[in-house]
C-alpha positions as a Markdown table, in Angstrom:
| # | Residue | x | y | z |
|---|---|---|---|---|
| 1 | Unk | -86.3 | -88.4 | 28.6 |
| 2 | Unk | -90.0 | -89.2 | 28.5 |
| 3 | Unk | -90.8 | -85.6 | 27.7 |
| 4 | Unk | -88.3 | -85.5 | 24.8 |
| 5 | Unk | -89.7 | -88.8 | 23.4 |
| 6 | Unk | -93.2 | -87.4 | 23.6 |
| 7 | Unk | -92.0 | -84.3 | 21.8 |
| 8 | Unk | -90.4 | -86.3 | 19.0 |
| 9 | Unk | -93.6 | -88.3 | 18.5 |
| 10 | Unk | -95.8 | -85.1 | 18.4 |
| 11 | Unk | -93.5 | -83.3 | 16.0 |
| 12 | Unk | -93.2 | -86.4 | 13.8 |
| 13 | Unk | -97.0 | -86.6 | 13.6 |
| 14 | Unk | -97.4 | -83.0 | 12.8 |
| 15 | Unk | -94.6 | -83.1 | 10.2 |
| 16 | Unk | -96.5 | -86.0 | 8.5 |
| 17 | Unk | -99.7 | -83.9 | 8.5 |
| 18 | Unk | -97.8 | -81.0 | 6.9 |
| 19 | Unk | -96.5 | -83.3 | 4.1 |
| 20 | Unk | -100.0 | -84.5 | 3.6 |
| 21 | Unk | -101.3 | -81.0 | 3.2 |
| 22 | Unk | -98.6 | -80.2 | 0.6 |
| 23 | Unk | -99.5 | -83.4 | -1.3 |
| 24 | Unk | -103.2 | -82.6 | -1.2 |
| 25 | Unk | -102.6 | -79.2 | -2.7 |
| 26 | Unk | -100.1 | -80.3 | -5.4 |
| 27 | Unk | -102.5 | -83.1 | -6.4 |
| 28 | Unk | -105.1 | -80.6 | -7.2 |
| 29 | Unk | -107.7 | -82.1 | -4.8 |
| 30 | Unk | -110.3 | -79.6 | -3.5 |
| 31 | Unk | -110.0 | -80.9 | 0.1 |
| 32 | Unk | -110.2 | -79.3 | 3.6 |
| 33 | Unk | -106.5 | -80.2 | 4.0 |
| 34 | Unk | -105.5 | -78.3 | 0.9 |
| 35 | Unk | -107.6 | -75.3 | 1.9 |
| 36 | Unk | -106.1 | -75.4 | 5.4 |
| 37 | Unk | -102.6 | -75.4 | 3.9 |
| 38 | Unk | -103.4 | -72.5 | 1.6 |
| 39 | Unk | -104.8 | -70.5 | 4.6 |
| 40 | Unk | -101.7 | -71.2 | 6.6 |
| 41 | Unk | -99.5 | -70.2 | 3.7 |
| 42 | Unk | -101.3 | -66.9 | 3.4 |
| 43 | Unk | -101.2 | -66.3 | 7.1 |
| 44 | Unk | -97.4 | -66.8 | 7.3 |
| 45 | Unk | -96.8 | -64.7 | 4.2 |
| 46 | Unk | -98.4 | -61.7 | 5.8 |
| 47 | Unk | -95.9 | -61.7 | 8.6 |
| 48 | Unk | -92.7 | -63.2 | 7.2 |
| 49 | Unk | -91.1 | -59.9 | 6.2 |
| 50 | Unk | -91.5 | -58.2 | 9.6 |
| 51 | Unk | -90.4 | -61.4 | 11.3 |
| 52 | Unk | -87.1 | -61.5 | 9.3 |
| 53 | Unk | -86.5 | -57.8 | 9.6 |
| 54 | Unk | -86.8 | -57.8 | 13.4 |
| 55 | Unk | -84.0 | -60.3 | 13.7 |
| 56 | Unk | -80.5 | -58.8 | 13.9 |
| 57 | Unk | -77.1 | -60.4 | 13.7 |
| 58 | Unk | -74.8 | -60.1 | 16.7 |
| 59 | Unk | -70.9 | -60.2 | 16.6 |
| 60 | Unk | -68.8 | -59.9 | 19.7 |
| 61 | Unk | -65.2 | -58.8 | 20.0 |
| 62 | Unk | -64.4 | -62.4 | 21.2 |
| 63 | Unk | -65.5 | -63.9 | 17.8 |
| 64 | Unk | -69.0 | -65.1 | 18.9 |
| 65 | Unk | -71.7 | -64.9 | 16.2 |
| 66 | Unk | -75.4 | -65.1 | 16.8 |
| 67 | Unk | -78.7 | -63.3 | 16.5 |
| 68 | Unk | -81.1 | -61.2 | 18.5 |
| 69 | Unk | -84.7 | -59.9 | 18.2 |
| 70 | Unk | -85.7 | -56.2 | 18.4 |
| 71 | Unk | -88.6 | -56.0 | 20.9 |
| 72 | Unk | -89.1 | -52.3 | 21.5 |
| 73 | Unk | -89.0 | -48.9 | 19.7 |
| 74 | Unk | -86.5 | -47.9 | 22.4 |
| 75 | Unk | -83.9 | -50.4 | 21.0 |
| 76 | Unk | -84.3 | -53.4 | 23.4 |
| 77 | Unk | -82.9 | -56.7 | 22.0 |
| 78 | Unk | -83.7 | -60.1 | 23.4 |
| 79 | Unk | -81.0 | -62.7 | 22.9 |
| 80 | Unk | -79.1 | -65.7 | 24.4 |
| 81 | Unk | -76.7 | -65.3 | 27.3 |
| 82 | Unk | -74.2 | -67.8 | 25.9 |
| 83 | Unk | -73.3 | -65.3 | 23.2 |
| 84 | Unk | -72.0 | -62.6 | 25.6 |
| 85 | Unk | -69.7 | -62.6 | 28.6 |
| 86 | Unk | -71.0 | -59.9 | 31.0 |
| 87 | Unk | -73.2 | -56.9 | 31.5 |
| 88 | Unk | -71.7 | -53.8 | 30.0 |
| 89 | Unk | -70.2 | -55.6 | 27.0 |
| 90 | Unk | -70.5 | -53.8 | 23.7 |
| 91 | Unk | -71.7 | -55.9 | 20.8 |
| 92 | Unk | -71.8 | -55.2 | 17.0 |
| 93 | Unk | -75.4 | -55.3 | 15.6 |
| 94 | Unk | -75.9 | -55.9 | 11.9 |
| 95 | Unk | -79.0 | -56.2 | 9.7 |
| 96 | Unk | -79.9 | -56.7 | 6.1 |
| 97 | Unk | -79.8 | -53.4 | 4.1 |
| 98 | Unk | -79.2 | -51.4 | 7.3 |
| 99 | Unk | -76.2 | -49.6 | 8.7 |
| 100 | Unk | -74.2 | -51.4 | 11.4 |
| 101 | Unk | -74.7 | -50.3 | 15.0 |
| 102 | Unk | -73.6 | -51.2 | 18.5 |
| 103 | Unk | -75.5 | -52.4 | 21.5 |
| 104 | Unk | -74.7 | -52.7 | 25.2 |
| 105 | Unk | -75.6 | -55.8 | 27.3 |
| 106 | Unk | -77.8 | -54.5 | 30.1 |
| 107 | Unk | -79.0 | -57.8 | 31.5 |
| 108 | Unk | -77.7 | -61.4 | 31.6 |
| 109 | Unk | -78.9 | -64.6 | 33.3 |
| 110 | Unk | -76.6 | -67.5 | 32.5 |
| 111 | Unk | -78.8 | -70.1 | 34.2 |
| 112 | Unk | -81.7 | -69.3 | 32.0 |
| 113 | Unk | -79.5 | -68.4 | 29.0 |
| 114 | Unk | -81.2 | -65.0 | 28.6 |
| 115 | Unk | -79.6 | -61.7 | 27.7 |
| 116 | Unk | -81.0 | -58.2 | 27.0 |
| 117 | Unk | -79.2 | -55.6 | 25.0 |
| 118 | Unk | -79.9 | -52.0 | 24.2 |
| 119 | Unk | -79.0 | -50.2 | 20.9 |
| 120 | Unk | -76.8 | -47.1 | 21.2 |
| 121 | Unk | -78.5 | -45.6 | 18.2 |
| 122 | Unk | -81.5 | -46.3 | 16.0 |
| 123 | Unk | -80.9 | -48.5 | 12.9 |
| 124 | Unk | -84.4 | -48.7 | 11.4 |
| 125 | Unk | -85.0 | -52.3 | 12.2 |
| 126 | Unk | -88.6 | -53.6 | 12.5 |
| 127 | Unk | -89.9 | -54.3 | 16.1 |
| 128 | Unk | -91.3 | -57.7 | 16.7 |
| 129 | Unk | -94.7 | -57.9 | 18.4 |
| 130 | Unk | -94.2 | -59.9 | 21.6 |
| 131 | Unk | -96.6 | -62.4 | 22.9 |
| 132 | Unk | -98.1 | -61.5 | 26.3 |
| 133 | Unk | -97.8 | -65.2 | 27.4 |
| 134 | Unk | -96.7 | -68.5 | 25.9 |
| 135 | Unk | -98.7 | -70.6 | 28.3 |
| 136 | Unk | -101.5 | -71.2 | 25.8 |
| 137 | Unk | -99.2 | -73.1 | 23.4 |
| 138 | Unk | -99.6 | -76.5 | 25.0 |
| 139 | Unk | -100.3 | -78.4 | 21.8 |
| 140 | Unk | -98.1 | -78.4 | 18.7 |
| 141 | Unk | -98.8 | -75.5 | 16.4 |
| 142 | Unk | -97.2 | -73.8 | 13.4 |
| 143 | Unk | -94.1 | -71.8 | 14.4 |
| 144 | Unk | -91.4 | -69.9 | 12.6 |
| 145 | Unk | -87.7 | -69.9 | 13.7 |
| 146 | Unk | -85.7 | -67.0 | 12.6 |
| 147 | Unk | -81.9 | -66.3 | 12.8 |
| 148 | Unk | -78.8 | -65.5 | 10.9 |
| 149 | Unk | -77.6 | -69.0 | 10.2 |
| 150 | Unk | -73.8 | -69.3 | 10.0 |
| 151 | Unk | -73.5 | -65.6 | 10.7 |
| 152 | Unk | -74.4 | -62.3 | 9.0 |
| 153 | Unk | -74.6 | -62.2 | 5.2 |
| 154 | Unk | -75.0 | -58.8 | 3.5 |
| 155 | Unk | -76.8 | -60.3 | 0.5 |
| 156 | Unk | -79.8 | -61.8 | 2.4 |
| 157 | Unk | -82.0 | -61.1 | 5.4 |
| 158 | Unk | -82.4 | -63.4 | 8.4 |
| 159 | Unk | -83.5 | -66.9 | 7.4 |
| 160 | Unk | -87.0 | -68.1 | 8.3 |
| 161 | Unk | -87.8 | -71.8 | 8.9 |
| 162 | Unk | -91.2 | -73.4 | 9.3 |
| 163 | Unk | -92.0 | -76.1 | 11.8 |
| 164 | Unk | -94.2 | -77.1 | 14.7 |
| 165 | Unk | -93.7 | -76.4 | 18.4 |
| 166 | Unk | -95.2 | -76.0 | 21.8 |
| 167 | Unk | -94.4 | -74.9 | 25.4 |
| 168 | Unk | -92.7 | -77.5 | 27.6 |
| 169 | Unk | -94.2 | -78.8 | 30.9 |
| 170 | Unk | -92.0 | -76.5 | 32.9 |
| 171 | Unk | -93.4 | -73.4 | 31.1 |
| 172 | Unk | -89.9 | -72.1 | 30.6 |
| 173 | Unk | -88.9 | -73.5 | 27.2 |
| 174 | Unk | -90.6 | -74.0 | 23.9 |
| 175 | Unk | -89.5 | -77.0 | 21.8 |
| 176 | Unk | -90.0 | -77.2 | 18.1 |
| 177 | Unk | -89.1 | -79.0 | 14.9 |
| 178 | Unk | -87.6 | -75.9 | 13.4 |
| 179 | Unk | -84.1 | -76.6 | 12.4 |
| 180 | Unk | -81.6 | -74.1 | 13.8 |
| 181 | Unk | -77.9 | -74.1 | 13.6 |
| 182 | Unk | -74.8 | -72.0 | 14.6 |
| 183 | Unk | -75.6 | -68.3 | 14.2 |
| 184 | Unk | -79.3 | -68.8 | 14.9 |
| 185 | Unk | -78.8 | -68.7 | 18.7 |
| 186 | Unk | -80.5 | -65.6 | 20.1 |
| 187 | Unk | -82.8 | -65.4 | 17.2 |
| 188 | Unk | -86.6 | -65.9 | 17.6 |
| 189 | Unk | -89.3 | -68.4 | 17.5 |
| 190 | Unk | -92.5 | -66.9 | 16.3 |
| 191 | Unk | -96.2 | -67.8 | 16.0 |
| 192 | Unk | -97.8 | -68.1 | 12.6 |
| 193 | Unk | -99.3 | -64.7 | 13.4 |
| 194 | Unk | -95.8 | -63.1 | 13.7 |
| 195 | Unk | -95.7 | -62.8 | 17.5 |
| 196 | Unk | -92.4 | -63.5 | 19.2 |
| 197 | Unk | -92.8 | -66.5 | 21.6 |
| 198 | Unk | -89.2 | -67.1 | 22.6 |
| 199 | Unk | -85.4 | -67.0 | 21.9 |
| 200 | Unk | -83.4 | -69.8 | 20.2 |
| 201 | Unk | -81.0 | -71.3 | 22.8 |
| 202 | Unk | -80.3 | -74.9 | 21.6 |
| 203 | Unk | -79.7 | -76.4 | 18.2 |
| 204 | Unk | -81.6 | -79.4 | 16.8 |
| 205 | Unk | -80.1 | -82.7 | 18.0 |
| 206 | Unk | -80.8 | -86.3 | 17.3 |
| 207 | Unk | -84.4 | -86.1 | 18.3 |
| 208 | Unk | -85.1 | -83.3 | 15.9 |
| 209 | Unk | -86.1 | -80.8 | 18.6 |
| 210 | Unk | -84.8 | -77.3 | 19.0 |
| 211 | Unk | -85.2 | -75.3 | 22.2 |
| 212 | Unk | -86.3 | -71.8 | 22.7 |
| 213 | Unk | -86.5 | -69.8 | 25.9 |
| 214 | Unk | -90.0 | -68.4 | 26.5 |
| 215 | Unk | -90.4 | -64.6 | 26.4 |
| 216 | Unk | -92.2 | -65.0 | 29.7 |
| 217 | Unk | -88.9 | -65.7 | 31.4 |
| 218 | Unk | -87.4 | -62.4 | 30.3 |
| 219 | Unk | -90.3 | -60.5 | 32.0 |
| 220 | Unk | -89.9 | -62.6 | 35.2 |
| 221 | Unk | -86.2 | -61.9 | 35.3 |
| 222 | Unk | -86.5 | -58.2 | 34.4 |
| 223 | Unk | -90.1 | -57.1 | 35.3 |
| 224 | Unk | -89.2 | -53.4 | 34.5 |
| 225 | Unk | -89.1 | -54.3 | 30.8 |
| 226 | Unk | -92.8 | -55.0 | 30.6 |
| 227 | Unk | -93.7 | -51.3 | 30.4 |
| 228 | Unk | -91.0 | -50.7 | 27.7 |
| 229 | Unk | -92.0 | -53.7 | 25.5 |
| 230 | Unk | -95.8 | -53.2 | 26.1 |
| 231 | Unk | -96.2 | -49.4 | 26.4 |
| 232 | Unk | -99.6 | -48.2 | 27.4 |
| 233 | Unk | -101.4 | -46.3 | 24.6 |
| 234 | Unk | -101.6 | -42.5 | 25.1 |
| 235 | Unk | -104.9 | -41.2 | 26.2 |
| 236 | Unk | -106.2 | -37.7 | 25.6 |
């Protein structure tokens, strides 16, 4: 409980700072705060399109809806285990302005709430750059939560929400102020630079914190995926 209380305090503080930045800019003051906000805005704007496009919607035959993130050119998708039932399950994959496709669950770890799927055919979805490690995110920093809130909608891409987050003491989960809801599970939490840091696994509760499984855990559970997600460049 102490850790959650500390989280709430940190996120509240950084939320106040963000409001202060917005006020400084809107008030027309030429301050470092306003310049910092403008820089952050520009940084996020550079990556928001790819971040949204890399997030797909998942629909199971049992009526579960959620999201996933494309992490390789070979069609690997990281998602949450509570959305699927077992390895070998076939799941419908949908994306804004793309044709529907299907993916097979190739890995599942219920304890960690991690799942890996593989597309049966290419659907032209952007691949998210994946962080090599989330251990450096010990202090609250700007993050983007992405997912298909309330399920897939053909008239809009995945929704992107701005907040602050950091890696928990156990180095397994990131916690953030990004509001996520049903349908966002399995979607991604990204850095302001557009790198995938983790997968959404728990919705915001009374303390305002959402939880995201670090991508580091996926590579610990399935080390063979490292070469597929981080292919070595070809040398002549």
